[in-house]
N, C-alpha and C positions, 0 to 999 in steps of 0.2 A: 817072621813068616817066610817059608821056604821059597814060594813063588817070587816074592819081592827080592829076596837075596839072589836068586838065580838071575832075575832080570837085571839087577845091578851089576852082577858079575859079567853079564853079556854086554854091558855098556848101554843098557836101555834105561832111560830116565823113567821113574815111576811117579806119576802125579798123585796128589791127594785126591781121593775119590770125591765125586759129586761136587766139583768146585767150578761149575759153569757160572759166569756172570754175563749180564746182557745190558747193552746200552742202545736205546732207540732214539734216533734224532729225526724229527719231521720238520721240514723247513718252511720257508715262506710260501704261502699258497697264492697270494696275489688276487684271486677271485674266490667268492664264497664256495663255489662247487669244489675247487681244488683244496681250499682250507678244510672243508668237511671230509673230503676223500683222504687227504693225508693224515688227518687226525684219526679217522676211523681205522686206517691201515696200521697206524702206530699202536692204537689200543689193541687191535687184533694180535699183533706180534707180542705185546706185553702180556696179554691174557694167556696166549698160547705158551709163552715161556714159563709162566707160573703154574698154570693148570694142567698142561699136557707134558711139558718138558721137565717139570719138577724143580725149577729154579726157585729158591726162596725169594719172596718179594723184596727182602732187604738187598738182594744182589741184582735187582732189575731196576733200571733207571730210565725214565722216559722224559726227554726234552722236546717240547712242542712250541709252535708259534705263539700260542696263548696258554696260560696256566689256569684260567678261571674255569670253575665248574666240575673239576674232577681231580680227586686227590692222587690219582695215578700219575699225573703230570708233576714231575719234581721241580722243573724250572723252565724258563723260556729257552729256546734253542739258539741262543746267541753263540758267537764264536768263543767268547770268554767262558760261557757255561759248558760248552763242549770240552774245552781244555780242562776245566775244573773237574768235570766228570771223569775224564781220562786219568787225572791225577788221583782221584778217589779210587778208581779201579786198580791203578798201579799199587796202591797201598794195601788193597784187600785181596787181590788175586795173586796167590802164591804159586811158586814153582811153575809146573807145566800146566796149570789150570787153564781152562778154555774161556776166552772172552769173545762173545758174539756182539758185533756192532752193526746195526742196521740203519742205513740212511734212506729217508723217504722224502720226495719233493721234486722240485725243479732243479735241473742241473744246467750248466752252461760250459762252453769252452771258448776262451778268448785270450788273445795275446800269448798263445802257447801254454796256457794254464787251464786246468779243469776245476770247476767249482760246484759246490752246492749252495743254492740261494738260501740265506738265513736272515732272520730279523737283524738289522744292522749290517755290518760288514760280512760279505760272503766268506766261506771257508774254502780254501784251495786244497787240492789233493796233496800238493807238496807240503803245505802247512800241516795237514793232518798226518802225513808220513812222519814229520818231526815229532808230533805228539805221541805217535806209536812207539817212539824210541823209549818211552817210559815203561813199556811192557816187553823187555828184552828176552825174558825166558818163557813167557806165556804163549800158548797157542792161540793166535788171533785169527778170527774169521770176520772179514769185513764184507758186508753185502750192501752195495750201493744200487738202489732201485730207481734212481733218478734218470731223467733224460740226459743225454750227452755224457754218460758216466764211463764209457769205455776206456778213456784215457787214465782213469784211476788205477787200472791194473798195473801198468808200468810204474806209476808213481809210488804205489804202496808195496810192490813186490819185495819179498825178503824171506829169509829163513824163518820157518815156523808160522808163516802167514798163508792164509787162503783168502783170495780176493774174488768176489763175484760182482759182476756189473750187469745192469739191465740191457746195455747196448754195447756194440763192439767198437765204437769210436765216439769222439765228440761231435761227429757230423750227424748222428742219429738224434735229433733234437725234439722229436715229437713226444707227446704224452706217452708214458709207458704203462703197460699192464702187469709187468713182472712182479711188482711189489705186492699187489693184492693176492696174486697166486702163490707167492712165496709165503705170505702169511697163512694162507690156507694149508700149505704143506706142513707148517709147524703145528697147526691146530687140529688136524684130522689124521686118521690112519691111512688116508689114500696114498700118501707119498711113500709109505713104508713098504717098498716093493718085495723085500724078502721076508716080511712079516715076522721079524725077530723082536718086535716091540720097541725098537730103537730107530732114531732118525739120523741118518748121516748127512753131511753136507751135500754129497753127490745126489742122494735121493731127493732132498729138498730142491736142489738146482734142477734136476731132470724133470721133476713134477712141474715146477713153475714154467720151465722152458716149453714143455709139451702143451700145457694149458694155454700159454700165450699163442703158440702156433695154431692151436685148435680154434681159438677165438677169431684170429685173422682169417683162417680158412672158412669158417662158418659165415663170417660177414663178407667174404669175398673182397677183402681189402689188401692192398699192397702192404707187406710187412715192413714196419719202420723201426723195429727193435730186434736185436739178436744178442742174447745174453752170452757172456763170457765167464769162464772159470779158470783161474790160475791157482794151482795148489802146490806147485813145486818151486815157487819163488823165482822163476826165471823171467817174470814180467811179460810172458807171452801167453795170453789167454786162449782157450780152446772153445769152439762152439759146440762140439760133440765129444765130451770126454769119454775115454775108454777105461772101464774099470780094471782092465788087465795091465795098465801101465800109465806112467806119467801123472798128469793132473788128476785123472779119474781115480787112479788107484789110491792115492793118499786121501782124496776127498771121501772115498768110500769107507775109510776106517777112521774118519774124524767125526765123532758123534756130537750132536747139538744138545742132547738131553743131559740131565744132571744125574744119571743113574736112577731112572724112575723105578720105584719099587724097592730100592736098596736104601739101607740106613748108613749114613756116614760113619765110618769107623768100624762097621761090622765086617766079618770075614768075607762075605759075598761082595760087598762094595769094594774092599781092597783087591780081591781077585779080579773084579771087573776092570779096575784101574790098570792092573798088571796086564790083563789080556789086551786091552786097548793099546797100551804101550808096545807090547810085543807085535801086534798087528802093524802098527806104524813102523816098527823097526824092520819087519820083513819087507815092507814096501820100500823103505829107504835103502836097504841092502840090495834089493833087486835093481834099484836105480844105479848102483855102483858096480854092477856086474862086469862091465867092460873095463873098469879101472883096477880090478883086483885079480891076483893070481887065481886061476881056476880052482885049484885045490883048496885055497883059503876061503874062497867064496862058497864052495859047496859045503865045507865043514861048518862055516858060520850059519849058513842057511838051514842046514839040517838041525843044528842045535836050537835055533830059534823056532823052527816049525815043530820040533818034538816038544819043546816046552810050551808052545802055544796050544798044542793039542791037549797036553796034560792039564793046563790051567783051565781050558775051555770045558773039559770033562768035569773037573772038580766044581767049576762054577755052576754047570747045569745040574749037578747032583745037589748042591746047596740050595739051588732055586727050586728043587723038586721036579726038574724036568728029566727026560730020558737022557742018559749019558751017550 
């Protein structure tokens, strides 16, 4: 395929198309209302992944406080089962495929460590970062919707990772609203601001962030959660990402869907994978502008943009849209 060959010649990794995997972990509720709320949010994410994002059920795994009553729950959300689920993902998620991991529940920060409360021993951000080492080539998106989750940003930061937290620090310990609105972003068309039929990490983040702010303003309450996004791996989250650069630019071209409407292995699906890789390559190159000779930067950028435009035109034509 010409597009893939050119992409590889440009040093752009081309992932297998439609290879999104999802792991959802809802932790210890402590009270019936929290147990019900966490479980419902988990199911909302799972259902959205399958029915709207197009992820095959076999690549969606849900760990919850209790397993009884619903076949969608694969196992209890113990630390051991989280580790086992990551090992399974590591074996199944090939190359540059995307892995979305969503944490739901109560979080805490103590003794310089950030945790999610699970049945049995709690899981720390540092421990989970060690587990992520099993996914060295995959594009990993971790969304921690728990209270006191802000410190996970620095703990999990690394190349090829995007980290979203419901709070900006471990000090924000009140119940969070971010998770339920993030689930809504996955499940509906409301978050798709550019109406291209795809959902980027940035779009989902911005939708949930706006809805959280709206609820606090409506209820005239002091806001106790401020979501962060780190997409460039520097461990510094931003409250208001800018699509023109930095965290926002990369999150804007990282898509959570599995190529909805495309068939794995067909020409359109392969083109979509190349387009996405080219878009990320453009963002990455622009981030290196100050470290490259001007002529080299301009030459490489022009080559990438021309190929991106050509691939995008061909993809639109194959999908029956206007070129």
